[in-house]
ChimeraX commands (.cxc) that place a marker at each C-alpha (Angstrom):
marker #1 position -38.20,105.48,3.81 radius 0.5
marker #1 position -36.33,105.74,7.21 radius 0.5
marker #1 position -36.41,102.43,7.94 radius 0.5
marker #1 position -38.76,99.93,10.36 radius 0.5
marker #1 position -40.64,102.28,12.89 radius 0.5
marker #1 position -39.26,101.66,16.47 radius 0.5
marker #1 position -42.72,102.39,18.74 radius 0.5
marker #1 position -45.10,99.98,20.43 radius 0.5
marker #1 position -47.73,100.40,22.67 radius 0.5
marker #1 position -48.62,97.75,24.67 radius 0.5
marker #1 position -51.88,97.54,26.54 radius 0.5
marker #1 position -50.99,101.23,27.71 radius 0.5
marker #1 position -53.27,103.16,30.63 radius 0.5
marker #1 position -52.79,106.44,32.43 radius 0.5
marker #1 position -54.52,107.40,35.55 radius 0.5
marker #1 position -54.50,110.62,36.53 radius 0.5
marker #1 position -55.63,112.12,40.22 radius 0.5
marker #1 position -57.77,108.42,40.15 radius 0.5
marker #1 position -59.38,108.81,36.96 radius 0.5
marker #1 position -58.60,106.40,34.01 radius 0.5
marker #1 position -57.59,109.19,30.76 radius 0.5
marker #1 position -56.43,106.18,28.84 radius 0.5
marker #1 position -57.37,102.50,28.57 radius 0.5
marker #1 position -55.93,99.21,27.78 radius 0.5
marker #1 position -54.60,101.10,24.52 radius 0.5
marker #1 position -52.41,98.92,22.22 radius 0.5
marker #1 position -50.78,100.48,18.99 radius 0.5
marker #1 position -47.83,100.17,16.73 radius 0.5
marker #1 position -46.83,102.81,14.46 radius 0.5
marker #1 position -46.31,102.00,10.63 radius 0.5
marker #1 position -43.91,103.04,8.43 radius 0.5
marker #1 position -44.56,106.13,6.42 radius 0.5
marker #1 position -48.34,105.87,7.33 radius 0.5
marker #1 position -50.54,109.30,8.56 radius 0.5
marker #1 position -52.26,108.08,11.33 radius 0.5
marker #1 position -55.11,110.70,12.59 radius 0.5
marker #1 position -56.48,110.73,15.94 radius 0.5
marker #1 position -60.14,112.01,16.32 radius 0.5
marker #1 position -62.83,112.08,19.18 radius 0.5
marker #1 position -64.29,114.15,21.56 radius 0.5
marker #1 position -63.07,116.29,23.82 radius 0.5
marker #1 position -61.63,114.32,27.01 radius 0.5
marker #1 position -61.06,111.44,24.83 radius 0.5
marker #1 position -57.55,111.57,25.60 radius 0.5
marker #1 position -56.01,112.21,22.30 radius 0.5
marker #1 position -53.28,114.51,23.48 radius 0.5
marker #1 position -52.70,112.41,26.67 radius 0.5
marker #1 position -52.24,109.51,24.08 radius 0.5
marker #1 position -49.79,111.95,21.84 radius 0.5
marker #1 position -48.00,112.50,25.34 radius 0.5
marker #1 position -47.59,109.01,26.53 radius 0.5
marker #1 position -46.06,108.33,23.00 radius 0.5
marker #1 position -43.63,111.45,23.17 radius 0.5
marker #1 position -42.63,110.30,26.64 radius 0.5
marker #1 position -43.49,113.40,28.34 radius 0.5
marker #1 position -45.65,111.18,30.79 radius 0.5
marker #1 position -44.98,107.80,31.80 radius 0.5
marker #1 position -48.24,104.93,31.51 radius 0.5
marker #1 position -49.96,103.97,35.27 radius 0.5
marker #1 position -50.04,99.98,33.19 radius 0.5
marker #1 position -48.48,98.79,30.17 radius 0.5
marker #1 position -45.37,99.53,28.12 radius 0.5
marker #1 position -44.71,102.05,25.50 radius 0.5
marker #1 position -41.82,100.01,23.47 radius 0.5
marker #1 position -39.17,101.77,21.70 radius 0.5
marker #1 position -36.55,99.34,19.94 radius 0.5
marker #1 position -34.12,102.51,19.19 radius 0.5
marker #1 position -33.52,105.17,21.36 radius 0.5
marker #1 position -36.55,107.54,20.85 radius 0.5
marker #1 position -34.85,110.68,21.31 radius 0.5
marker #1 position -33.07,110.64,18.12 radius 0.5
marker #1 position -36.44,108.78,16.34 radius 0.5
marker #1 position -39.33,111.26,17.23 radius 0.5
marker #1 position -40.09,114.58,17.27 radius 0.5
marker #1 position -43.51,116.88,18.46 radius 0.5
marker #1 position -45.33,119.68,17.45 radius 0.5
marker #1 position -47.68,121.35,19.62 radius 0.5
marker #1 position -50.72,123.07,19.18 radius 0.5
marker #1 position -49.06,126.62,20.49 radius 0.5
marker #1 position -44.72,126.11,19.63 radius 0.5
marker #1 position -42.40,127.66,22.53 radius 0.5
marker #1 position -40.49,129.95,20.23 radius 0.5
marker #1 position -36.87,131.03,22.07 radius 0.5
marker #1 position -35.88,134.56,21.90 radius 0.5
marker #1 position -33.71,134.33,18.76 radius 0.5
marker #1 position -34.01,134.00,15.19 radius 0.5
marker #1 position -35.87,131.55,13.48 radius 0.5
marker #1 position -32.95,129.87,12.26 radius 0.5
marker #1 position -31.30,129.52,15.77 radius 0.5
marker #1 position -34.75,128.02,17.03 radius 0.5
marker #1 position -34.28,125.13,14.27 radius 0.5
marker #1 position -30.72,124.97,14.83 radius 0.5
marker #1 position -31.48,124.50,18.78 radius 0.5
marker #1 position -32.74,121.15,18.30 radius 0.5
marker #1 position -29.90,119.98,16.29 radius 0.5
marker #1 position -27.59,121.35,18.76 radius 0.5
marker #1 position -29.51,119.37,21.17 radius 0.5
marker #1 position -28.54,116.24,19.34 radius 0.5
marker #1 position -24.70,117.08,19.11 radius 0.5
marker #1 position -24.68,118.43,15.55 radius 0.5
marker #1 position -21.35,120.11,14.29 radius 0.5
marker #1 position -22.14,123.59,13.91 radius 0.5
marker #1 position -21.71,123.98,10.39 radius 0.5
marker #1 position -23.66,120.76,9.64 radius 0.5
marker #1 position -26.57,122.68,11.98 radius 0.5
marker #1 position -26.57,126.00,10.10 radius 0.5
marker #1 position -27.18,124.03,6.55 radius 0.5
marker #1 position -29.93,121.77,8.13 radius 0.5
marker #1 position -31.53,124.55,9.82 radius 0.5
marker #1 position -31.31,126.70,6.46 radius 0.5
marker #1 position -32.15,124.02,4.24 radius 0.5
marker #1 position -35.68,123.10,6.62 radius 0.5
marker #1 position -36.58,126.80,6.77 radius 0.5
marker #1 position -36.29,126.93,2.94 radius 0.5
marker #1 position -38.28,123.52,2.95 radius 0.5
marker #1 position -41.25,125.48,4.67 radius 0.5
marker #1 position -41.14,128.59,2.67 radius 0.5
marker #1 position -39.30,130.38,5.32 radius 0.5
marker #1 position -35.93,130.71,4.00 radius 0.5
marker #1 position -36.33,134.61,3.77 radius 0.5
marker #1 position -36.84,134.86,7.17 radius 0.5
marker #1 position -34.05,133.20,8.73 radius 0.5
marker #1 position -32.92,136.25,10.23 radius 0.5
marker #1 position -35.95,137.46,11.85 radius 0.5
marker #1 position -36.88,136.77,15.71 radius 0.5
marker #1 position -38.86,134.03,16.15 radius 0.5
marker #1 position -41.72,135.52,18.56 radius 0.5
marker #1 position -42.12,138.23,16.34 radius 0.5
marker #1 position -43.25,136.23,13.20 radius 0.5
marker #1 position -47.37,135.60,12.96 radius 0.5
marker #1 position -48.87,132.62,14.39 radius 0.5
marker #1 position -49.05,130.45,11.05 radius 0.5
marker #1 position -45.03,131.46,10.58 radius 0.5
marker #1 position -44.32,130.52,14.28 radius 0.5
marker #1 position -46.13,127.08,13.17 radius 0.5
marker #1 position -43.95,126.51,10.22 radius 0.5
marker #1 position -40.74,127.49,12.29 radius 0.5
marker #1 position -41.88,124.30,14.25 radius 0.5
marker #1 position -42.10,122.34,11.96 radius 0.5
marker #1 position -38.94,122.91,10.51 radius 0.5
marker #1 position -37.18,122.55,13.70 radius 0.5
marker #1 position -38.76,118.85,13.42 radius 0.5
marker #1 position -38.19,118.32,10.20 radius 0.5
marker #1 position -34.34,119.25,10.65 radius 0.5
marker #1 position -34.12,116.18,13.10 radius 0.5
marker #1 position -35.32,114.04,10.17 radius 0.5
marker #1 position -37.32,112.22,12.59 radius 0.5
marker #1 position -38.92,108.27,11.52 radius 0.5
marker #1 position -42.22,109.42,13.52 radius 0.5
marker #1 position -43.67,112.90,13.92 radius 0.5
marker #1 position -46.64,113.93,16.49 radius 0.5
marker #1 position -48.59,116.55,16.10 radius 0.5
marker #1 position -50.87,118.16,18.70 radius 0.5
marker #1 position -53.79,119.85,17.42 radius 0.5
marker #1 position -50.84,121.78,15.05 radius 0.5
marker #1 position -53.68,124.13,13.13 radius 0.5
marker #1 position -56.17,124.57,15.99 radius 0.5
marker #1 position -55.78,128.46,16.41 radius 0.5
marker #1 position -54.30,129.09,12.78 radius 0.5
marker #1 position -56.58,130.84,9.72 radius 0.5
marker #1 position -57.31,128.61,6.54 radius 0.5
marker #1 position -54.37,129.55,4.22 radius 0.5
marker #1 position -51.87,129.52,7.69 radius 0.5
marker #1 position -53.37,125.69,8.16 radius 0.5
marker #1 position -53.14,124.92,4.29 radius 0.5
marker #1 position -49.76,125.76,4.30 radius 0.5
marker #1 position -49.23,123.56,7.48 radius 0.5
marker #1 position -51.07,120.65,5.78 radius 0.5
marker #1 position -48.68,120.64,2.78 radius 0.5
marker #1 position -45.63,120.64,4.69 radius 0.5
marker #1 position -47.19,117.34,6.82 radius 0.5
marker #1 position -47.75,115.65,3.21 radius 0.5
marker #1 position -44.37,116.59,2.45 radius 0.5
marker #1 position -42.78,115.22,5.86 radius 0.5
marker #1 position -44.59,112.14,4.97 radius 0.5
marker #1 position -43.23,111.62,1.59 radius 0.5
marker #1 position -40.35,111.46,2.83 radius 0.5
marker #1 position -40.98,108.27,5.31 radius 0.5
marker #1 position -42.20,110.19,7.96 radius 0.5
marker #1 position -44.75,108.69,10.07 radius 0.5
marker #1 position -47.31,111.34,11.26 radius 0.5
marker #1 position -49.57,110.59,14.50 radius 0.5
marker #1 position -51.82,113.62,14.65 radius 0.5
marker #1 position -54.50,114.98,16.39 radius 0.5
marker #1 position -57.25,116.97,15.33 radius 0.5
marker #1 position -60.47,118.69,15.65 radius 0.5
marker #1 position -60.93,119.31,12.09 radius 0.5
marker #1 position -62.58,116.39,9.97 radius 0.5
marker #1 position -62.37,118.40,6.81 radius 0.5
marker #1 position -58.50,117.92,7.60 radius 0.5
marker #1 position -58.94,114.40,8.92 radius 0.5
marker #1 position -59.94,113.32,5.51 radius 0.5
marker #1 position -57.34,115.19,3.93 radius 0.5
marker #1 position -54.68,114.15,5.49 radius 0.5
marker #1 position -54.95,110.85,7.31 radius 0.5
marker #1 position -54.74,107.18,5.95 radius 0.5
marker #1 position -55.69,105.47,8.95 radius 0.5
marker #1 position -58.35,106.60,11.80 radius 0.5
marker #1 position -58.20,106.01,15.23 radius 0.5
marker #1 position -61.49,106.98,17.06 radius 0.5
marker #1 position -61.32,107.47,20.82 radius 0.5
marker #1 position -63.98,107.82,23.36 radius 0.5
marker #1 position -63.82,108.05,27.11 radius 0.5
marker #1 position -60.36,107.00,26.94 radius 0.5
marker #1 position -60.95,103.80,24.65 radius 0.5
marker #1 position -59.84,103.13,21.13 radius 0.5
marker #1 position -63.52,102.66,20.10 radius 0.5
marker #1 position -62.68,102.15,16.32 radius 0.5
marker #1 position -59.45,101.94,13.90 radius 0.5
marker #1 position -59.86,102.03,10.08 radius 0.5
marker #1 position -58.84,103.14,6.97 radius 0.5
marker #1 position -60.03,107.43,6.89 radius 0.5
marker #1 position -61.88,105.92,3.46 radius 0.5
marker #1 position -63.41,103.49,5.48 radius 0.5
marker #1 position -64.26,105.23,8.44 radius 0.5
marker #1 position -66.11,108.09,6.91 radius 0.5
marker #1 position -68.01,106.19,4.59 radius 0.5
marker #1 position -68.99,103.42,7.19 radius 0.5
marker #1 position -68.39,103.77,10.71 radius 0.5
marker #1 position -68.48,100.52,12.11 radius 0.5
marker #1 position -69.81,101.81,16.19 radius 0.5
marker #1 position -72.71,103.26,17.30 radius 0.5
marker #1 position -70.32,106.20,19.17 radius 0.5
marker #1 position -68.35,106.71,15.54 radius 0.5
marker #1 position -71.47,107.28,14.07 radius 0.5
marker #1 position -72.59,109.52,16.53 radius 0.5
marker #1 position -69.62,111.52,16.55 radius 0.5
marker #1 position -69.42,111.88,12.97 radius 0.5
marker #1 position -73.21,113.49,12.86 radius 0.5
marker #1 position -72.20,115.46,15.66 radius 0.5
marker #1 position -74.48,113.98,18.21 radius 0.5
marker #1 position -71.11,113.41,20.68 radius 0.5
marker #1 position -70.23,116.69,22.88 radius 0.5
marker #1 position -66.65,117.95,21.47 radius 0.5
marker link #1:1,2 radius 0.2
marker link #1:2,3 radius 0.2
marker link #1:3,4 radius 0.2
marker link #1:4,5 radius 0.2
marker link #1:5,6 radius 0.2
marker link #1:6,7 radius 0.2
marker link #1:7,8 radius 0.2
marker link #1:8,9 radius 0.2
marker link #1:9,10 radius 0.2
marker link #1:10,11 radius 0.2
marker link #1:11,12 radius 0.2
marker link #1:12,13 radius 0.2
marker link #1:13,14 radius 0.2
marker link #1:14,15 radius 0.2
marker link #1:15,16 radius 0.2
marker link #1:16,17 radius 0.2
marker link #1:17,18 radius 0.2
marker link #1:18,19 radius 0.2
marker link #1:19,20 radius 0.2
marker link #1:20,21 radius 0.2
marker link #1:21,22 radius 0.2
marker link #1:22,23 radius 0.2
marker link #1:23,24 radius 0.2
marker link #1:24,25 radius 0.2
marker link #1:25,26 radius 0.2
marker link #1:26,27 radius 0.2
marker link #1:27,28 radius 0.2
marker link #1:28,29 radius 0.2
marker link #1:29,30 radius 0.2
marker link #1:30,31 radius 0.2
marker link #1:31,32 radius 0.2
marker link #1:32,33 radius 0.2
marker link #1:33,34 radius 0.2
marker link #1:34,35 radius 0.2
marker link #1:35,36 radius 0.2
marker link #1:36,37 radius 0.2
marker link #1:37,38 radius 0.2
marker link #1:38,39 radius 0.2
marker link #1:39,40 radius 0.2
marker link #1:40,41 radius 0.2
marker link #1:41,42 radius 0.2
marker link #1:42,43 radius 0.2
marker link #1:43,44 radius 0.2
marker link #1:44,45 radius 0.2
marker link #1:45,46 radius 0.2
marker link #1:46,47 radius 0.2
marker link #1:47,48 radius 0.2
marker link #1:48,49 radius 0.2
marker link #1:49,50 radius 0.2
marker link #1:50,51 radius 0.2
marker link #1:51,52 radius 0.2
marker link #1:52,53 radius 0.2
marker link #1:53,54 radius 0.2
marker link #1:54,55 radius 0.2
marker link #1:55,56 radius 0.2
marker link #1:56,57 radius 0.2
marker link #1:57,58 radius 0.2
marker link #1:58,59 radius 0.2
marker link #1:59,60 radius 0.2
marker link #1:60,61 radius 0.2
marker link #1:61,62 radius 0.2
marker link #1:62,63 radius 0.2
marker link #1:63,64 radius 0.2
marker link #1:64,65 radius 0.2
marker link #1:65,66 radius 0.2
marker link #1:66,67 radius 0.2
marker link #1:67,68 radius 0.2
marker link #1:68,69 radius 0.2
marker link #1:69,70 radius 0.2
marker link #1:70,71 radius 0.2
marker link #1:71,72 radius 0.2
marker link #1:72,73 radius 0.2
marker link #1:73,74 radius 0.2
marker link #1:74,75 radius 0.2
marker link #1:75,76 radius 0.2
marker link #1:76,77 radius 0.2
marker link #1:77,78 radius 0.2
marker link #1:78,79 radius 0.2
marker link #1:79,80 radius 0.2
marker link #1:80,81 radius 0.2
marker link #1:81,82 radius 0.2
marker link #1:82,83 radius 0.2
marker link #1:83,84 radius 0.2
marker link #1:84,85 radius 0.2
marker link #1:85,86 radius 0.2
marker link #1:86,87 radius 0.2
marker link #1:87,88 radius 0.2
marker link #1:88,89 radius 0.2
marker link #1:89,90 radius 0.2
marker link #1:90,91 radius 0.2
marker link #1:91,92 radius 0.2
marker link #1:92,93 radius 0.2
marker link #1:93,94 radius 0.2
marker link #1:94,95 radius 0.2
marker link #1:95,96 radius 0.2
marker link #1:96,97 radius 0.2
marker link #1:97,98 radius 0.2
marker link #1:98,99 radius 0.2
marker link #1:99,100 radius 0.2
marker link #1:100,101 radius 0.2
marker link #1:101,102 radius 0.2
marker link #1:102,103 radius 0.2
marker link #1:103,104 radius 0.2
marker link #1:104,105 radius 0.2
marker link #1:105,106 radius 0.2
marker link #1:106,107 radius 0.2
marker link #1:107,108 radius 0.2
marker link #1:108,109 radius 0.2
marker link #1:109,110 radius 0.2
marker link #1:110,111 radius 0.2
marker link #1:111,112 radius 0.2
marker link #1:112,113 radius 0.2
marker link #1:113,114 radius 0.2
marker link #1:114,115 radius 0.2
marker link #1:115,116 radius 0.2
marker link #1:116,117 radius 0.2
marker link #1:117,118 radius 0.2
marker link #1:118,119 radius 0.2
marker link #1:119,120 radius 0.2
marker link #1:120,121 radius 0.2
marker link #1:121,122 radius 0.2
marker link #1:122,123 radius 0.2
marker link #1:123,124 radius 0.2
marker link #1:124,125 radius 0.2
marker link #1:125,126 radius 0.2
marker link #1:126,127 radius 0.2
marker link #1:127,128 radius 0.2
marker link #1:128,129 radius 0.2
marker link #1:129,130 radius 0.2
marker link #1:130,131 radius 0.2
marker link #1:131,132 radius 0.2
marker link #1:132,133 radius 0.2
marker link #1:133,134 radius 0.2
marker link #1:134,135 radius 0.2
marker link #1:135,136 radius 0.2
marker link #1:136,137 radius 0.2
marker link #1:137,138 radius 0.2
marker link #1:138,139 radius 0.2
marker link #1:139,140 radius 0.2
marker link #1:140,141 radius 0.2
marker link #1:141,142 radius 0.2
marker link #1:142,143 radius 0.2
marker link #1:143,144 radius 0.2
marker link #1:144,145 radius 0.2
marker link #1:145,146 radius 0.2
marker link #1:146,147 radius 0.2
marker link #1:147,148 radius 0.2
marker link #1:148,149 radius 0.2
marker link #1:149,150 radius 0.2
marker link #1:150,151 radius 0.2
marker link #1:151,152 radius 0.2
marker link #1:152,153 radius 0.2
marker link #1:153,154 radius 0.2
marker link #1:154,155 radius 0.2
marker link #1:155,156 radius 0.2
marker link #1:156,157 radius 0.2
marker link #1:157,158 radius 0.2
marker link #1:158,159 radius 0.2
marker link #1:159,160 radius 0.2
marker link #1:160,161 radius 0.2
marker link #1:161,162 radius 0.2
marker link #1:162,163 radius 0.2
marker link #1:163,164 radius 0.2
marker link #1:164,165 radius 0.2
marker link #1:165,166 radius 0.2
marker link #1:166,167 radius 0.2
marker link #1:167,168 radius 0.2
marker link #1:168,169 radius 0.2
marker link #1:169,170 radius 0.2
marker link #1:170,171 radius 0.2
marker link #1:171,172 radius 0.2
marker link #1:172,173 radius 0.2
marker link #1:173,174 radius 0.2
marker link #1:174,175 radius 0.2
marker link #1:175,176 radius 0.2
marker link #1:176,177 radius 0.2
marker link #1:177,178 radius 0.2
marker link #1:178,179 radius 0.2
marker link #1:179,180 radius 0.2
marker link #1:180,181 radius 0.2
marker link #1:181,182 radius 0.2
marker link #1:182,183 radius 0.2
marker link #1:183,184 radius 0.2
marker link #1:184,185 radius 0.2
marker link #1:185,186 radius 0.2
marker link #1:186,187 radius 0.2
marker link #1:187,188 radius 0.2
marker link #1:188,189 radius 0.2
marker link #1:189,190 radius 0.2
marker link #1:190,191 radius 0.2
marker link #1:191,192 radius 0.2
marker link #1:192,193 radius 0.2
marker link #1:193,194 radius 0.2
marker link #1:194,195 radius 0.2
marker link #1:195,196 radius 0.2
marker link #1:196,197 radius 0.2
marker link #1:197,198 radius 0.2
marker link #1:198,199 radius 0.2
marker link #1:199,200 radius 0.2
marker link #1:200,201 radius 0.2
marker link #1:201,202 radius 0.2
marker link #1:202,203 radius 0.2
marker link #1:203,204 radius 0.2
marker link #1:204,205 radius 0.2
marker link #1:205,206 radius 0.2
marker link #1:206,207 radius 0.2
marker link #1:207,208 radius 0.2
marker link #1:208,209 radius 0.2
marker link #1:209,210 radius 0.2
marker link #1:210,211 radius 0.2
marker link #1:211,212 radius 0.2
marker link #1:212,213 radius 0.2
marker link #1:213,214 radius 0.2
marker link #1:214,215 radius 0.2
marker link #1:215,216 radius 0.2
marker link #1:216,217 radius 0.2
marker link #1:217,218 radius 0.2
marker link #1:218,219 radius 0.2
marker link #1:219,220 radius 0.2
marker link #1:220,221 radius 0.2
marker link #1:221,222 radius 0.2
marker link #1:222,223 radius 0.2
marker link #1:223,224 radius 0.2
marker link #1:224,225 radius 0.2
marker link #1:225,226 radius 0.2
marker link #1:226,227 radius 0.2
marker link #1:227,228 radius 0.2
marker link #1:228,229 radius 0.2
marker link #1:229,230 radius 0.2
marker link #1:230,231 radius 0.2
marker link #1:231,232 radius 0.2
marker link #1:232,233 radius 0.2
marker link #1:233,234 radius 0.2
view
């Protein structure tokens, strides 16, 4: 367990070009929980993660970190950016930004690559790796930082089933070590497998929040029922 989590969103809203993208959103990230965010296209899922991560600032409300956010979070995107360096150097780069000494950077980078099953490719240029391998490098880069919270934005959307399964295993392993997971996905099967808590967003609002078991067995709102039946546009 990494300790008490430092993130609370308090009545957060975001407007872009006069349009409300996220409305009156309140969330507390719980230790060692896996929260999966689902909803149709345009619901505000990815933007919510960017608010949490600090890539955008809310129009109103507060994103409250009780500790330095830079040292307690990481984010992995659908299409990770790979530097023109080896897989090891890609993982070590984030540690360098944190001021980790050279020898410790190398040790942690190699350990993280081994955890994601890529230790044998540490010296391979990251940009020549397959899409699934690049995503695992991105996860290793995040894991090496030992984050309290990991944000994942559609991390398997462009991957084949085998690569997706490997990513899911890594996410569960990180969660088992105490990292809280906050993840968006369009894959409802994946949401069932990985989610402990489900946030259902619709038109920029949290329409429903429930345990995964409750949400999929007995959704409480008409919007969630329609979504699970495939009657809301994706």
